[in-house]
N, C-alpha and C positions, 0 to 999 in steps of 0.2 A: 392233327389237333381241328382239323373242323369239326370233325363227328361230336365231341366232348361240348366244344362251343354251341351247336346246335342243341344238344340235349339240354345243356344248361337256359336258354335261352327259351327256349320250349316250355323247361320246368317253370321259369319265372311268371313268362306267359301266366301258364296255367294257375300258379299261386296267387295273382295280380286278380287273374279274372274270378276264383275264386273266392278272393275275400269280397270285389269290388259287386259279387251278386246279392245285392242286398234286397228281398220280398217288397214289392210297392206297397201291402198293407201296413209292412213294419214302416216304412217310410212314413207313412199317412199319419201311425202313432205316433213316429218322431215329431212331425209337424205340427201335431196337435200336442205334445206334449212343451215344445218349446212357446207356443202361445198362451198356455195355463201357466206354465212356471212366468212369463212375464207380466202377463193380468195380476199376479199372486205378489210379485217384486212392485208392481205399478200400486195395489191396495196399501203393501207396508210401506211405500213413501208417503201414500194418501196420508193415511194416519198421522205423519208427523209434519205434513207440508209446511204448516202454519212456522212449524220453526224453523227450517231451513234458513232462511235469509239472516237468523240472528246465527246458525251456525256458520254461516259464510264466513266473519269474522273469527269462530272459533277454529275452524281449522277452512285451509283458503284454498277455492273451488267449491264449495260446496251448495246446491248440487250438480251446477254446471260449471265447464272451463271457465276462466276467470273473462276470457270474450266472446261467451254467451249467458253470463249469468244477468238475469233479469233483479239487478239489484233491490233486495227490499220488498220486489214483484210478487206477492203469493197468485194473484190472478194469473199472470203469466206463465207461474211455476205450474198450476193447475191447467192450463190451456195445454201445455208442453205434454204434461204426463197423462190426458186424457186423448190427446192424438197417440202417443206411445201404447196406449189401452184398444185403441182402436185399431191401429195396427197390426197388434196380438190377436184381437177376435179374428181381423181377418188372416191372420194362419190359422188360427182355431178350424174355423169355416170354411180355409182352402177357396176363399175367394180374391180371385187375382192375387196368387200364392207370391208368383215371380215378385211383383209390385212392394207386397208387404214384407217377405222376406229381403228384398236390398234395402228398404228405409231402416225395417230394424237392428240391418246390419249399421247401418252407419249411425243409427241413434244408439244402438248398446257400444259402440267405437266412442262416441262422445262421452259418453257417460262412463267410459272406463277412464279418461283422461282423468278423471275427480277420484284419487287415490284413496281418500279416506271412507267415500262412501259404498265401495267395491270391494267383493273378495273372490277367493279361485270361483266360487261358480257363475259371477258375472263373465269371467274369461272363457268359463268351459261353454256359455252361451254363443260368447262372439267367436269361437272356431266353429261350433256348432251353424251356426249362421250364415259364416264363409264358407264351409264345402255345401250346404245348403243350395249356394247358388249356381252350381251345376248339376245339380237335382231336378228331378220332376219330383216335386212331393203332392202334388195334385191329384192324382190318379184315383184316389180312394177316399171315400167321407169326405169329401169334397165341391164343390158347388161349381169348382173348375173341371172336376172329372168327367169326362164324356169319350172314354175307351181312347181316343188319343193319346201315345204317350210320344215327349220329344224327348231326343236321346241320342246320344254321340260317344264319340270318344271320352268325350268332358266329362260327360254322366258316371262314368268308370272312376274319372279320375274324381271326383265327389264323393262317389262311395266309398272308394280305398283309402282317399283321405280322410274319411269323418273313422272310419273304423281304425287304421293305424293310427290316427290322434287318439284316440280312447284308447288303445294298446300303449303308445306311449306315456299318455297323463299315468297310468296306474303303475308300468314298469320305472319310471323318473321317482316315481313317488317315493316308490321302494329305496331306488338307490340314494335318495335323498334324506331314508330315514338312518342318517350313520352315527346318531347320537346313541351314546351308550343306554339310554333309555329303552331305549328299542331292544337293539341286542349287545351285548347279555345280560343287562339287569330286566329286563320285561317290565321297566313299572310305566310305559308312556302311556297304557290304558288306562291305568289307576288315576295317573296327570291330567288324563285327557277327562275323566268322568269327576273329576275333584273341582273342576273350574267352575265358578258359579256361573260366570256367564254362559256357557256350553251345555251343561249338564242338563239333560232329562231326568223326570219323578223318577224311571229305572235306572238311570245312571246313579243317581244319588242313592237310591237304597243300595244298589249293588255296593258302592263305598263302603256304605254304612257297614254294613252284615256278610258281606263275603271278605275269605281271608287272600291273604297278597297271591298265593301262588295262583290262583283264579285267574289274575288280572295279567299276570305272567303268561299262562297259557292265551289271553283272549292278545295280547301283543302278539304274540310269536305267531297267531293266526292269524292276525289279520294280514304280517307282514308276507302270510304264505298265500292267501287267497289273492290277495295283488299282486304278486308276482305271478301265480302259475296263471289266474283269469287274466292276465296282460299277455302272456306269453301263448297262452290255450287259443286267444280271440283272432291269433294272429297264423293260426293253423290254416295247411291248406286243406284239412279233411274236416266234414262238416258235423260230425259227431263232438271231435273236440272244440269245435267254436261254441258249438250249445254248452257243451260242458262248462267252458269258460265263462260264459254269458250269464250260466245259473251260480258260478260261485263269487261271482261279480257283484250279483246282484242280492244274494244271502248277505255278504258284506254290507250294503246299502240300506240294508232291512236291518240289521243290526246298529246303525248308524244310527236312522230314524229311530227307531227304538230308543234307543239310550241318551242320546243327544239334543239339544237344540242350536240345529244347524240349521236353521231358516229355507231357505229354497235348495240347497248342496245336494241332498241326497235326491231331491225329484229331478235336479239339474244331470243326474249324472243316470237317474231311471231313465230319463230321456233319451238322451244319446244312447244307450243299452238298447233301447226299444228297438233304436235299427236296427241290431243283430238280430232279434228275432225271427229264429229259423222256420220256413215256410211251412216244415214239418207239424208245427205247432199250429198255424192257422188251418190245415188240412184237420190237425185231431179238433180245433174247437167248431168244423164245420163252417169257418169263411171261405168261401169259395172265389177263386180266383175267374178272372176273365181275359178275353182275349181282346188285346191291343193293339191298336195301327199305329205300326213305328213310324213316327215321320221327326227326319233327319231336324236338327236345328236351323234357320236362316245364317246364313255368313256372316251377319252384322252380330250373334248374339255368341255365335263360336269366336272370332275377334275381340269382344268383348270381354269374354268369360278370359281367355289367353291373357288381354292386357292385365287385365283384376289378378290373375297369379301370377303373371311376372312381375305387373308395378308393386304388388303387396313384396314378395320376396325380396327385391332389389330395397325398397322402402325400408325393411327390416335391415338389411344388412346394412347400409348406410345408416341410419339411425341407430344403432348400436355402435359404430365407428363414433359418430360425432358426440355418443352420448360418454364414452370413454375421455375424450378429449374435454367434454364438460365438467367430467369426475377428476380430469388433472389439471384442472384450471388454465388451459393452452387457448387461443385462440382458434374462434371458428376460419375451416379453411376457404368459406368463399359467401357471395351474396346470397342470402336466401336457406343459410345451414339451417340456422333457427326455427322457422318454418317447416324444413323437413322433418329435422327431430320432434317439431308440434304433431306432426302429421302420424309421425311413427306413433306419437303416442294411442290413433284413434285406431290406428291398422296392426296393432302389437300381435304378433305371434310369440305365444311363448313358449322360450327353448328351456325354461327348469319349470315343473310342476312342484315344490314343495305345500302341498297342500297338509298343516297341522303337522309339519315333517320333521325338521331338522333337528328341533329339539324342546321337546313338550315342556310348556310352562313349570317351572318350580316352586310358582305361588299364584296367587288370584288377590283380586282387589277391586273395591268398587268404592264412588264417591260418597259425603255424606254431606249434607250444608245444613248446618243447626242457624236459625235465622231468628231474628226479631222482629215484627209487622210492627207498625204504626202502632197499633188497636194494643199491641202488650201481647200476642197471641206470640207461643214458640212454634215455626213450622221446618220443615226443611222443603226452599221451593223446587228442590228436583224432584219429590214426588207428589208434593202437595199436601203432604199428612203430617204426624205429630211424628219429629226422628225417630229413628232406629238405627241400632247399629247394627241389626240383625241380615245375616243373607236375604238378599233381594230378590221376590219372585220376578225369575228373568223371563217370564212369560206376559206378566202385567205389566199395566202401564208404568212409567214410561221405556220401563226396559225394553219390552216385547217389541216395540217400534223403533226406539231409536239404537237398541244394540250396543254395541260397545263404545257408545258414545260415553257412558258415565261410567264406563270401569277400566278400557282398554288402556288408556294411558296413564302411566303411576305418577308422582310426582316429582319433579329434577333437580336438581341442585340451584340451576339457573333461574328457574322459576317461571321460565316462559309456559308448560303448561299449567301449572295452577291459575297464571292469570290469566287464559285464555276462557277455562271454567268461569273465572270470577266474571271475565266480561259476558261469556254466554246468559250466568246466572241473571246477573244485573237487565242483560235488553231483555231477559225473559218477561222480568217480573215488571219492567215499567211495560212492557209494552200489552200485556194480557192481565196483569195484578190491578182492582181495581186501587184507587187514590190512598184511601184510609187503609188498606191492608199490605201496601208497599214495606218494602224489606227496608229499616233503620241501620242491622248489623247484621253482618252473618260470619261463623266460624265453617271454616272448609275441611272437613277430615277425608284422609284416606285409611279406609279398612283393610288390612292389611292381613293375608293368612298365608305363612309357609306351609307347603308340603312336607320338608323334611324335618323330622325324622319321621319315614313313613310309618314305619313301626307304630309310633304313638299317636300318629294320628286320627281319624281329621283333628285338626288342630282349632282354638277358639281363634275369632280374629282380634286383630291387635288395633287399635283405634289411633290414629296418628294425626294430630293437628298439625295442618299443612301451613293453611295463612287465615287473614282476618281481613276484615271488609269493614269500614273505610280502616285505616291503616292512620290509626289516631293517636294520641296519649291515654296512655289507661285509666286517668282521671275523665273521660269524657265519653269512656264505654260505660253501657248501662248493665248494673250487676245481674246477676243467674235469676232466671222466678224462681220461688222456692222448690216448684216442681220440673225443675227443667232435667232434661233426661241429661244431662252431664254431670250433674250433681251424683249418677249411679255408675259413672263412668270413670273406666282406668286407660288410660294414654298412654303410649308410648314413645320413645323418640323415633324422631324420621333419619333412619342413617341409610343415604342414599348407595353406599359403596357394599351394601349388604342383604340386597336384595336376594330372596329364595332362602337366608339364614332366619333359627329363631333369633326374637330380638329378647331383652333380658333390662335394657333399661327403661324404667318405668317415667313419667315427668307427672311434675304436680297439677292438679288438675283447674283448667282457667274460672276465674269467679266473675268475671262479667264476658260480655260478648264482642 
């Protein structure tokens, strides 16, 4: 029995070494890509940073956790995001790479505590920065590169962890795609490209012109590329890993071309850049160089061990505490709430359900028809004359604020529409001249179902959700003669029938 056991151990060792043997030039591209994506994210945040204190009342914890929220202080926000950008620039340039990578890991972890401002690309960034702590990313294309490589077994822990993490993301995403829209129906890509918030120009053209069977083939193809690509990059054979890398890169090219996913495709390209084989660099003529391999200092090895073990233990205990909190049971010891909060910063994802379980079967966006003190009719969301047509998801304010204006549908209890109302009033009071501020407005949710697919795409169905202020009808001003509402057919809001066609129409309001 000894011989087979030794062979298995030898094989596993060779497999781990093969996955962990990432080219330092690829790791340099990985480092640069991380920095560029983070700088781009800061740019998106900067574009709407003046609105974020108002969103704090709209979404709790925006853009920082409550314990770090500079209440209403935009200058503090700009300082924090400016430091974030400087650290990201340091990563791009490869200057003090280890310090910048560690600081960015902590900053990204804190940002991830704010669930309403992050998406899966932020989780990918955090995991990439976590494994980056174990690697020497400054050997090439950097100020730190001096022909000296600090390495030991922890470097292989980092490179193997990164490769396995990328494969795990794609494979578990396929597992999560259990909704019939993926298989056997094959309508998932159609739904995704119909999403007003996420579809790109090419995606919208495809929905308008291509037959449904094309989208079925694309749905099946996406599943196959994710599964095969994820499995192949775990292969012990270099050519198979290269094939997997090509498949996953082509998948991201398709997403980038057809959808507006902001930083997500770039983030996946970045983590996959670490997998670029040495053969490609040789064909591009980017020569390698001989480095002096130096073992890490003992204190660094201890810190890395503490980071790995501590993060794993923190996640395990945090998950246990989360189950207790969900069950409304008392926490078992003093300080458990702090452990639970700390785990949010160092949270390692167990499930990667990126747009996977159930593609949306409807889409919607918010429109506000307001009356200003000057008598003008305006949509305070866009700052122009109200329209119920699908918004330009790349233009202001949708390009910067993203899902803030359309992701949440109204709820029967009224919480969502109340928060929208509060945010619109806060923004109007803070940024609108007094003579142009709102006196009244109506808030509409414009709803578009996807089903039945054969009869789509369907026309938008505006639904009157709430008014401000909530006063007697006699006190409301009459609609302007040229009001946009005089040409609109409204539908009843039916909270338990999202995704279905609506038939019951309501009377158009005659007052604001």
